[in-house]
C-alpha positions in Angstrom: 31.7 -25.0 -35.7 27.9 -24.9 -35.7 25.9 -25.4 -39.0 22.1 -24.8 -38.9 19.2 -25.0 -41.3 15.8 -23.3 -40.9 12.7 -23.0 -43.0 11.2 -19.7 -41.8 7.8 -20.2 -43.6 6.9 -17.6 -46.2 3.3 -17.0 -45.0 1.5 -13.9 -43.8 0.3 -15.6 -40.6 1.4 -13.4 -37.6 4.2 -12.1 -39.8 5.2 -9.0 -37.7 5.3 -11.2 -34.6 7.0 -14.1 -36.3 9.8 -12.1 -37.8 10.7 -10.9 -34.3 10.5 -14.5 -33.1 12.6 -15.7 -36.1 15.3 -13.1 -35.3 15.3 -14.0 -31.6 15.5 -17.7 -32.4 18.3 -17.3 -34.9 20.3 -15.1 -32.4 19.8 -17.6 -29.6 21.0 -20.6 -31.7 24.2 -18.7 -32.7 25.2 -20.8 -35.7 28.4 -20.0 -37.6 26.6 -20.7 -40.9 22.8 -20.7 -41.2 20.9 -21.9 -44.3 17.4 -20.4 -44.6 14.5 -21.5 -46.9 11.2 -19.8 -47.8 12.8 -16.4 -47.4 10.6 -13.5 -48.6 12.3 -11.2 -51.0 11.2 -8.0 -49.3 10.2 -7.1 -45.7 7.4 -4.9 -46.8 5.5 -5.7 -50.1 7.8 -5.0 -53.1 10.2 -2.6 -51.5 12.7 -2.3 -48.7 15.5 -4.7 -47.7 15.2 -8.5 -48.1 14.0 -10.5 -45.1 17.4 -12.2 -45.1 19.2 -8.9 -44.7 16.8 -7.9 -41.9 17.5 -11.1 -40.0 21.3 -10.5 -40.5 21.0 -7.0 -39.3 19.0 -8.0 -36.2 21.3 -10.9 -35.3 24.7 -9.6 -36.1 25.7 -11.8 -39.0 28.5 -10.2 -41.0 27.8 -12.1 -44.3 24.4 -12.5 -46.0 23.7 -14.0 -49.4 20.1 -14.0 -50.6 19.2 -15.3 -54.1 15.6 -15.0 -55.3 14.2 -17.7 -57.5 14.0 -16.4 -61.1 10.7 -18.2 -61.7 9.2 -17.0 -58.4 11.1 -13.8 -57.5 9.1 -13.0 -54.3 10.9 -15.8 -52.5 14.4 -17.3 -52.4 17.1 -19.0 -50.5 19.6 -17.4 -48.1 22.8 -18.2 -46.2 24.0 -16.1 -43.3 27.5 -16.6 -42.1 30.0 -15.3 -39.5 32.7 -17.0 -41.5 33.9 -15.1 -44.6 32.5 -16.7 -47.8 34.7 -17.3 -50.7 32.1 -17.9 -53.4 28.3 -18.2 -53.8 26.3 -19.6 -56.7 22.8 -20.8 -57.6 21.8 -23.9 -59.6 19.6 -21.7 -61.8 22.7 -19.9 -63.1 23.6 -23.1 -64.9 22.0 -25.3 -67.6 19.3 -27.1 -65.7 15.6 -27.4 -66.1 13.4 -24.8 -64.5 11.9 -27.5 -62.3 15.3 -27.9 -60.7 15.6 -24.3 -59.5 16.0 -25.5 -55.9 19.5 -24.9 -54.6 22.2 -22.4 -53.8 25.8 -23.0 -52.7 28.6 -21.2 -50.9 32.3 -22.1 -50.2 34.4 -21.1 -47.2 37.6 -21.9 -45.3 38.0 -22.8 -41.6 41.7 -22.8 -40.8 43.1 -25.2 -43.4 39.8 -26.9 -44.1 37.8 -26.2 -47.3 34.0 -26.4 -47.0 31.2 -26.3 -49.5 27.6 -25.8 -48.3 24.5 -26.3 -50.5 21.1 -25.1 -49.3 18.1 -26.8 -50.9 14.3 -26.5 -50.8 12.8 -29.4 -52.7 9.4 -29.6 -54.3 6.6 -30.5 -51.8 4.1 -31.9 -54.3 5.8 -34.7 -56.2 8.3 -37.4 -55.2 9.3 -37.7 -58.9 10.2 -34.0 -59.0 12.2 -34.3 -55.8 14.1 -37.3 -57.2 15.0 -35.3 -60.3 15.9 -32.2 -58.3 18.3 -34.1 -55.9 20.0 -35.8 -58.8 20.5 -32.4 -60.5 21.9 -30.9 -57.2 24.3 -33.8 -56.7 25.6 -33.5 -60.2 25.9 -29.7 -59.9 28.0 -30.1 -56.7 30.2 -32.6 -58.4 33.2 -33.9 -56.4 33.3 -30.7 -54.4 35.9 -29.9 -51.8 37.2 -31.6 -48.7 34.0 -31.2 -46.7 30.7 -30.9 -48.4 27.5 -30.0 -46.5 24.0 -30.5 -48.0 21.1 -29.1 -46.0 17.7 -27.6 -46.1 14.0 -28.6 -46.5 13.9 -31.8 -48.5 10.1 -32.2 -48.1 10.6 -35.9 -47.5 11.4 -38.2 -44.6 14.6 -40.4 -44.1 12.7 -43.4 -45.4 12.4 -41.8 -48.8 14.1 -42.6 -52.2 16.0 -39.3 -52.2 17.5 -40.1 -48.8 18.6 -43.6 -50.0 19.9 -42.1 -53.2 22.1 -39.6 -51.3 23.5 -42.2 -48.8 24.4 -44.4 -51.9 26.6 -41.5 -53.0 28.4 -41.3 -49.6 26.3 -38.6 -48.0 26.0 -39.0 -44.2 22.9 -37.9 -42.4 24.3 -36.3 -39.3 21.0 -36.9 -37.4 21.9 -40.6 -37.4 25.3 -40.0 -35.9 24.2 -38.6 -32.6 21.5 -39.8 -30.1 18.4 -37.6 -30.1 18.9 -36.1 -33.6 16.2 -38.0 -35.5 13.2 -36.0 -34.3 10.4 -34.4 -36.4 11.0 -31.0 -37.8 7.4 -30.9 -39.2 5.4 -31.5 -36.0 1.7 -31.9 -36.7 1.0 -32.8 -33.0 2.6 -29.9 -31.2 3.2 -27.1 -33.7 0.1 -24.8 -33.5 0.4 -23.8 -37.2 0.0 -27.5 -38.2 -2.4 -28.9 -35.7 -5.3 -28.6 -38.2 -3.7 -31.4 -40.2 -2.8 -33.6 -37.2 -5.4 -36.3 -38.1 -4.2 -36.6 -41.7 -0.4 -36.4 -41.4 2.3 -37.8 -39.2 5.2 -35.8 -37.7 8.3 -36.2 -39.9 11.9 -35.0 -40.2 11.9 -33.1 -43.4 14.8 -30.8 -42.6 18.2 -32.5 -43.0 21.9 -31.8 -42.8 24.1 -34.2 -44.6 27.9 -34.4 -44.8 30.3 -35.9 -47.4 34.0 -36.0 -46.7 37.1 -36.6 -48.8 39.0 -37.6 -45.6 37.9 -38.6 -42.1 34.5 -37.5 -40.8 35.0 -34.7 -38.2 33.7 -35.3 -34.7 30.0 -34.6 -34.4 29.7 -33.3 -30.8 26.0 -32.4 -30.9 22.8 -32.3 -33.1 19.5 -30.9 -32.0 16.3 -29.1 -33.1 15.5 -25.5 -32.4 12.5 -23.3 -32.8 10.3 -25.8 -30.9 9.4 -23.2 -28.3 8.9 -19.5 -28.7 11.7 -17.2 -27.6 9.0 -14.5 -27.8 5.3 -15.1 -27.5 4.9 -16.5 -31.0 6.5 -19.7 -32.5 8.7 -18.6 -35.4 7.7 -21.1 -38.1 5.7 -24.1 -39.1 9.1 -26.0 -39.3 11.6 -26.5 -36.5 15.2 -25.8 -37.3 18.1 -28.3 -37.1 21.7 -27.8 -36.2 25.0 -29.8 -35.9 28.2 -29.0 -34.0 31.4 -30.2 -35.6 34.8 -30.3 -33.8 37.2 -29.7 -36.7 40.3 -29.1 -34.6 
């Protein structure tokens, strides 16, 4: 089973070319469940289908859930899945502060295994806000089910307080479980959309997939980045995507 996360960059830069590149990249990576961040609500201005639905249509995903932020309805979070989804929810449907409107969650079954997957996009400006957000997300998930996945754009690197906080609560960063997984997803050296900041910022892994298990950890057979090269002539995003392959048999 392949789980992937991808911030597709809600920015008008080369948008018509980039959406084609995003779709080609998503199709090539062929994840069973894909979490997307910075998803524009509409393909064209304030009308038409959502960007998430457009990607699903172009790539053949059978299940698509897009939830727009209530405080910023031109953008939201999305999950595409080839596995039937049992439930979906957003943290803003619950009693949390508006600053913590940062996460959505789905549940699904694979054979006899129960999974929960939470997709987050944390605040990029303030470490204090990110710490409050991740605490709210952890409390919202609660004890969860047999296998809980937490993924998305955390806007922080693995040396951060939020990463240490999650590991203290038994979350395993899958990138640390497989050689070659701990590479930058925000690449100021090679990504053409970020090179103007190369002298000011260092490449970092801001996009994570974490796992928490009630029982034994499933075999992690592969972890890797994607979107580092263009499937078409244009790189899809300012972020690289990240995926993990689990053997749950």
